[in-house]
N, C-alpha and C positions, 0 to 999 in steps of 0.2 A: 313739250308731251306726244308718244307716241302710244296709242288706243288702239288696243286691237279688240274684236269682236266676232267669238266663235259662232260656227252655224249659219254666217252671213250668208249662204245661198237660200237658206229658207226664210218665210216669210215676216218672223220677227228679227231674225237677224238682218235682214237687209231693210227692214222700217226701223232701227235703230243705227244703221247707216245713214240714212238721208234725216233723220230728226239729229244727230249728231253737227253735220255740216249746216243744217237749217239754224243748230243755235250754235253756229261759228266756227266750228273744229274744221281745219283745214284739211281738204282731202288727202294729202301727203302724210297728215298725220296718223292716218288710219287704217290697219291692220285689217283685210277682210280674211278671213279664217273659215277655209272650207275643207270639207272632203271631193267637191265637184267645182272647180274653180270658173268650168265652165258655164255654169249654172250662176252666175255671178252678172248682174247687169248694171254696174256702175263704173266700169273701167273708164271713162270720158270722164268721170271725176276725176282723175289719177290716185284713186284709191289705191293702195299696195294691197293685192292678190296673190296670198302664200295658201301654199295646199298641206292638209293637215286630217290626221284621222282621230278619235281618242282612241284608237287599239293599238297605236303607234306611236310610241314614246317619240321616238327619235326625229318624226314628221312635226313632232309638238316642240320639242327643240329647239329645231331649226326654225320651225313657224313661230316662235315667244322671242326670238332674239331682238335685242334693242326697246322690247316692249315696258311702257313703262305701268298702263293699269290695262287691267281685262276685262271684260265681261264675258262671263259664261251661259251661252242661252244653254238647258238641256240638252243630252242624247235622246234620241227618237225611239234608242233599243229596249223598251219594255223592258226589265225586269236582266240588263245589262250594264246600267247608266255607272251603277256606285263604284266597281272598277272603274269603267269609263271616265267618271269625270275624277276619281284620285287621279290616274294620269296627268289628267291635266292640272291637277293640283300641285303636285311634284315637280313635273315640267316646268310652272309658273314658281315653283321655290328654286330649281336650277338656275334657271334665266332672270331669278330676285327683281322679279316681278315686283312694282312696289303697292299694290291693290287689287283687292277681285270684288265683281259685282257679279252676283248669281240670281241669274230668277227662279227662284222657286215657286211653292205653289202654298194658298192658305190650307192649314193645315196640318203643315207639314212636321207644328212641335208635339203634334200627338206620336204617340206612340203605334196607337191599335188600329189607325190609318193607313189598311194595305196601299191606298194609290197615291196614298203623299207619302212613304216608307222613304223611295230611294233619293228623293228629296232634305228626308232627316235628315240620313246617312252624310249625305253633301253637307248639308249644313252643317255636321259637328267634324268632318273634314277638314271644312277651312280653319276651324276654332282649332283643331291640332295642328294644323299647317304654321298657324304662328302669322301669315301673312294678315295684315287688314285686310279686312271684308266687310261688302253692305248687300246684304241679304232685303231681295225685294218678291214675301210670299206674293206673288199675285194671284185672284182669282180666274175662273174660264175668261172662255176668250169668244165675248160677243159678236166678233166675225163667223164663228162657227154654227148659231143662231140662223145668223142674216143667210147662210148657203143652205140653210136646210128649211128656212123658211118657204120657197116654192113651194117644196113637196109639199111641207103642213100645210099648205093654202090647197093644191091638188089636188089630197087627200080627206081634206076636209077634218081634220081630227090630228089633234098632239098628245102622244102617251108619255106616261112620267108620274112620278109622286108629287106629294103634296107642299114641299120642302119649298125653301125662297134660296135665290141660287143671285148669287153678284158675279157680273160678266163684264170686262172691259174690250174696246178693240184694240188689237193687236196693238193699230198705231198709236194709241195711247200706254199702252205698253211698251214699247219702246219708247216712247219720249220720257216715258219716267225711266225707264232705264237709262238714256243719255243723259238726263239730269244728273242720277245718282252717281255716276261714270264720273262725271265732270265735277262731282263736289263729292268724292268720296265720302264716310263717317265711318272711322272702322267700329265694328259692331250695333252697329244700326242696324235694325231688323225694321221694314214699310210691310203695312198691310194695304194692298194694291187691289182694289175689290171694283169701283166701278156701278153700274146700275144695280141694283137689285131685285128679282120680282120672282110668282113665281110662274109656273107655265098655265095655270090659269090665265094670267093677268098677259103673257106673252100669247096666247091661243086670242082673246079679248083683242088684244093688239092688233092683230093679223088681221082680223074679220073688219075692225074699223080701216085698217089702211087697206087691204084686199077690196073690199067689198063681199069678201065672200063667207057665208059662215064655216068657222073654223070652231070644234069644241074642241076643250081639256076631259081626256077619259082617266081617272085615276089607275096606274099600273105599276106594279113592285116587285122586286125580289125576282124571284122564278118566272114569276106571269110575264115578268116585262122582259127578262133574258129571250124567252120564248118568242113570245109576240115581235122581237126585233127579229131574231133567226126565219120566223115565218114569213119575215119582209123583206128575207134578203141578208144580214145582214152576219158577216161572217160569225163563227160561236168564239170566238177570243173576245172581237172586237162590241158585239153584243154582253159578255159578262163583263166588260170594263162600262160599259156603257150602264147597266145595274147594278154593277159597284160603283158607280159615281153617281148617280141618284138616290144609295141609298146614304152618301155621304153628303147629300144635297139637304136631305128629311133630315139628319142627325143637329143641321145649322152651323156644321164648320167648314162651308163654303161661303162662309155669309158673313160682311163685315160691314161696321158701321165708321169706318175709319177715315179721318179726314185725311190720309196721307197723302192718297195720289194729286188732291187738288195743293196739297201745300209745295208738291215735287214739280208738277206740270203746268201751275198758276191756273188752271181754266180746271170747268167741269169736265169729263170724259162724256165720248158720246152715249148720249142717252137710247133707252132701246126702243121708243119710235122715230130718231133721226134716224138707227142701224139699219130697220127694219122698213122704212120709204126709203133707205136708197138700193135696203134690197131687193124692193118688189117696185121701183120707179116705174116699169112699163105699166103695171096693173095696177099702182096708189090710182085712190081717188080723193077729190077733195075734200075730203073727210078732217 
């Protein structure tokens, strides 16, 4: 059984390959597909590495030769991903790939959620393709909060809206993806959330673990975007984060689904565990 993973040099894709190996898939049965083969770090595991670009159908045709199952990790170029993903799906169809798993986003079923629209369109393209597909609607990445935690502690403040966010570490999302590609279920849609928390609860946990006071300040919409720009965040990214915060406030990036545990067989990493890992040098005994 040949399993291909796109975006293999990125964090999620490389974690998926690790998870497949841990689940007993022979490295010789894994095809790592990436635009930057030099960024792949698992050559010692005998994984086949193939270069391909979502904008280059010919390279995708070569990369998918002999592939039976395909995991599509979304492209990173927001605004171009629908066309890119359609290229991937079309190449998979030409290669007679037997099934596809796609890592989508919570809220992708909503036609008015701009930050998920490219995922919604990709899900529709998969349906039109006729290829048996499984959709994983992932929540946000908990490790993004981990990366920002030291700066939030240093600043002593977290800003944003009052909605609840559902987030899981990329390693847990990768484990779920590996489980799904090994036992694909055509037409199945999984909601994969992870721990759910507010930014106020996140700030409280930061204070408890770091031993430093961290407060939450409510700031939304244009005010949040302008604050982020004032802190040096590029305008496009600040606008995206403000839009993401608005979606969180709507509650569309929150789920109480138990499907995560069903797929991976255990609870995903908790917020406390994640922040203890992120702040390990500063963590107190609290």
